[in-house]
C-alpha positions as CSV (number, residue, x, y, z in Angstrom):
1,M,-0.2,-0.2,-0.1
2,E,1.1,3.5,-1.0
3,E,2.1,6.5,1.6
4,V,0.7,9.4,0.6
5,L,3.2,12.3,2.3
6,K,1.1,15.5,3.0
7,T,3.8,18.1,1.2
8,S,5.5,17.7,-2.1
9,P,9.4,18.6,-1.9
10,V,8.6,20.3,-5.8
11,K,6.1,22.7,-6.1
12,L,4.0,23.7,-9.4
13,T,3.1,27.4,-10.1
14,E,-0.9,27.9,-11.3
15,G,0.0,27.8,-14.7
16,A,1.7,24.0,-14.4
17,Y,-1.1,22.7,-11.8
18,E,-3.8,23.5,-14.5
19,K,-1.9,22.6,-18.0
20,M,-1.1,19.0,-15.8
21,K,-4.4,18.7,-14.5
22,H,-6.0,19.1,-18.0
23,I,-3.5,16.6,-19.6
24,F,-4.6,14.4,-16.7
25,E,-7.9,14.5,-17.5
26,Q,-8.2,14.5,-21.2
27,K,-6.2,11.4,-21.3
28,S,-8.5,9.7,-18.8
29,L,-5.6,8.6,-16.8
30,P,-6.4,6.0,-14.0
31,A,-6.8,7.4,-10.7
32,D,-3.9,5.4,-9.0
33,H,-1.5,7.9,-11.7
34,G,-0.3,11.0,-10.7
35,I,2.6,13.4,-12.2
36,R,5.9,11.8,-12.1
37,I,9.0,13.9,-11.4
38,G,12.4,12.9,-11.6
39,V,16.1,12.7,-13.2
40,K,18.0,11.4,-15.6
41,G,21.6,10.9,-16.7
42,G,21.9,12.7,-20.0
43,G,21.5,16.1,-21.8
44,C,24.1,18.5,-22.3
45,A,24.6,19.5,-18.9
46,G,24.8,16.1,-17.5
47,F,21.0,15.6,-15.8
48,S,17.5,15.4,-18.0
49,Y,14.2,16.4,-16.0
50,I,11.5,13.4,-16.0
51,L,8.0,15.4,-16.1
52,G,4.8,12.4,-17.1
53,F,2.1,10.8,-15.6
54,D,2.7,7.5,-14.7
55,S,1.8,5.1,-11.2
56,P,4.2,4.5,-8.0
57,K,6.7,2.2,-8.3
58,E,8.3,0.4,-5.3
59,K,11.3,2.8,-4.9
60,D,9.1,5.7,-5.4
61,S,7.6,8.2,-2.7
62,V,4.0,10.0,-3.2
63,Y,3.4,12.7,-2.2
64,T,0.1,15.8,-2.8
65,F,-0.1,18.9,-4.6
66,K,-3.0,20.2,-4.6
67,D,-5.4,17.2,-5.4
68,M,-2.9,15.9,-7.5
69,K,-0.2,13.3,-6.6
70,V,3.2,13.8,-7.1
71,I,5.1,10.7,-7.5
72,M,9.0,10.8,-7.1
73,E,11.9,8.5,-6.9
74,D,13.6,8.6,-3.6
75,A,16.8,8.5,-5.2
76,H,16.0,11.8,-6.8
77,G,14.6,13.7,-4.0
78,I,18.5,15.4,-3.6
79,Y,18.2,16.7,-6.9
80,L,14.9,18.2,-7.3
81,A,14.1,19.4,-3.5
82,G,13.1,23.0,-3.3
83,M,12.4,22.7,-7.5
84,E,9.9,24.5,-9.1
85,I,7.8,24.3,-12.3
86,D,6.1,26.8,-14.3
87,Y,4.3,26.4,-17.6
88,K,4.2,29.5,-20.2
89,D,2.4,29.5,-23.1
90,G,3.5,32.7,-24.6
91,L,5.2,33.7,-28.2
92,D,8.6,33.9,-26.0
93,A,8.0,30.7,-24.2
94,R,6.1,27.6,-24.3
95,G,6.2,24.3,-22.3
96,F,7.2,23.4,-19.0
97,I,10.1,25.5,-17.1
98,F,12.0,24.0,-14.4
99,N,13.5,26.6,-11.9
100,N,15.6,24.4,-10.0
101,P,18.0,25.6,-7.0
102,N,19.9,22.9,-7.0
103,A,21.6,23.1,-10.4
104,D,24.9,24.5,-10.3
105,T,24.5,24.6,-14.7
106,T,21.7,24.5,-17.2
107,C,21.6,24.1,-20.5
108,G,20.2,27.0,-23.1
109,C,16.8,24.8,-23.7
110,G,16.6,24.7,-19.7
111,S,15.4,20.7,-19.6
112,S,18.9,19.7,-18.5
113,F,21.5,20.9,-15.8
114,G,24.5,19.8,-13.9
């Protein structure tokens, strides 16, 4: 049985929350799914972000942000704690933006960090 902790170590802006909620409802995902946030090796700065929908796995912690589950592999917390995810839909920027206080370096595209 999964344990749902109260506060997510990753925050979503209102724009990111609304976009994720819209995608979740549009795809008619099962109730056990939530937003998976993580990292993987690669990208021009060393690590790339993972952002999508998934169900919890054995090495995950499950948090809540408003009424959505946030799923994160325990080992990724060191890289992601305190991060804010935003969503922009304008002429100068479109998509999810990762504001990570733990990143020493970032790439020009904003989807990888070191």
